[in-house]
N, C-alpha and C positions, 0 to 999 in steps of 0.2 A: 519446748515440750511438740509432741507431738502435737499437729490438731488433731480431733474425735473422730472419730470414724477411716482413720490412715491407716499401717497400716505400712514398714520399712517393702515391710514384701509389695503392695498394693501399688507403691510411692514405685516398686524398678515392675512394675507389668504397666504403669499407666507408660511408665519417659519411654516402655523396648511400644508402647501403640503408638507413641510417637511420634519416634523411630521408622519405624513403619511405614506408616498411611500421611504420616507428616501435619499428621488435625494441631501440632501447638506448630504453626505458621503461616508463613501468607505459603505466599509465588516465589518460582524462584524469584532470585536480580538477575534479571537481563546480561547487568553490567560485565557480573563475575563471570558468566555461559558464556558473550566472547568475552574475553579476556584472553591474548591473544593470540584467532583464531583470522586465520582466513582471510579477506574481505570479496563479496560473495559476489561471482560475475550478475549480467543484471541481461535479463528471460529477451527479448528479441519482440520488441515494443509492436501490440496487437490496436489493430483500428476499431475506438468505441464510440456512439454515439456525439452526438456535435463539438466528434473531431472534423479539422475546418482543412479540405484535398485541394491540393494539387497538380491539377494532371497533365499528361503531356505521352502526345500522341507523336511520332515524328514528323518530320515533314505532311503531319498535317495539321494548320497551327488552326486551321474552325473548328475539329476536334479537341481543342485547347479548353481551360476550363477551373472555372474556381468554384468548389463547394464542401459545401456542409452537411458530416450524417447527419440523418433525417435521430430522432428518440425511437426510431422500429430497426435502429441499424445497419437500413437501407441507403442508397446512393441515385441518381437520379443524370444521366448526364446526358451529352452529345449520340444519340442514338439508341441508348439503351436509355432505357424502365428503370427501376427497385431493380439492381443491380443489393448484396445486401454487400453489406463493407463490412460490417462492427467483425471480430475476432481472429484480425486476418492480420495478418504486415502486408504491411506494404509492397513487397514484391507478391503475397500473398492474388492480392488484389491487384494488384499491372496484371499477370499471367490471368485474371481472368479475361478485364474488360479486356485483351487481344483475344480473346477465344469468343469474347462473343461479337467486337473490331470483326477479326475478320469476314463475315460473312456482306464486307460495303466496305470491306480494307484491305487490300488485297498487304498480305505478311503488316500488319500493324506492327509496331515498335511501343508501345508504350513506358510514361511512366509516371510514378506517385510517390508524391511530397510530402509528407504530412507538416500540416503551415501551427494548425493549430492546436497542444495536445488536448485529449481530455481525459480519453485510456477507458479502456472494463475496467468491470469493478474488481474487478484480480487481481487488473494492475494500477489499485490508487494505492494508495497510504489515510483512511479519512481519521482526524479528530474532532475527540464529541469528549462532549463534557466542558468544563469553565477553561476558557481555548480565549484567548479575547477574538478569530472570529473562525467557530471554527468551521471546516473546511473538510474537502475531497481533496487530497490533493494527487494530485501524475505520479509515478515514483517518475524519479532517476537516476542512472548508472552513480551508485555509490555515494543516496541517501544513507543519511543520519538522525537518530531523534534530535540533536542539534534545527538541521533543514528544514525538519519537518516541523518543530516548534517556530522558525520566524519565519512561515510562511501564514503559517497563520497567527502574526503575531503576542506570538509569547502566550504565557497563563495569567490567567484576567485575575486582578483581585482577592478575591472568595473561592481560587482557586486552591489548595494540598498535593501543592504538589509530588509529592514524598512517596503518596498513594497511591498515585494513577495505574493503568496497569496497560499490557501490551498485549495483544488476545491476535495469535498466534497462529499456523497453520505447518504444523511440525508432520511431514509422514500421515503425513490427510488422519490426523488427532486435530483438535484444535482446543490452540493449550494458553493458561496465561499468565505471563509475567511480569516482573515488580521492574518498573524503573523511576530511576530517583530525579525527577525535572525541577524543585530547587535546587538539588545538592547541583545541579548542570547548569543552571537558568539564573538562577539569585547569586550562587553560591560560587561561580565560576572551577568547579568541581570537571574539567573536561574527564574524566580518569566513568564520570559517568554515563557518556554519550554511549550510544549503542550506533551501530550498522539498524537499516532498516527494509523489507522488506515488500517489496505487491501480495496488496490483501490485507495488509496489516490493519489493523486501529489500532488509535489509544486513546482511550476510560481515560485521564484523569476527571478528578470526584472532586462538591467542593467543600471547605471542611465545613467541622461542627463546631459550634460555637456555640 
């Protein structure tokens, strides 16, 4: 028997609306979206606050130093005060240091090596919610969902892993995708593993009791 107040015509309209606006379904399953897709090339690393840098000036051992980028994104090194380092690649920072040091050293040649990685927010993967140790993780080339979950110690006991959501900026627009953490971590279904991108936010809800 047809439920009161519904006709076949109205059911057809409701079905069409669901297909059009996605009102009857949740976020897109990211594993299906990425199936068969090529791996994503990692962007050039950009220095972030709390990164540790080794700065070497060729033939100038007195100028060699190890420094941590301050929360304001700047560094202080011998002969140079308050130089901005955040959001630059190591090569870009080396060029800026060479320009600054040229007032004191003839034809300086500088190498910047990142020895402790934190990265900018845009190059981190953030895991929030019901993980054992929620954290912001520096992105690395070819990072996957499994890598991110290992870094935060896995799922908390109260986690609803298959209701987790990955928030990602696509073509300048923030979009949400469904990821299946229970399938991946508790059932060992490698098909649920997906590639991560810099700036991804993984939100893991708790189970409803």
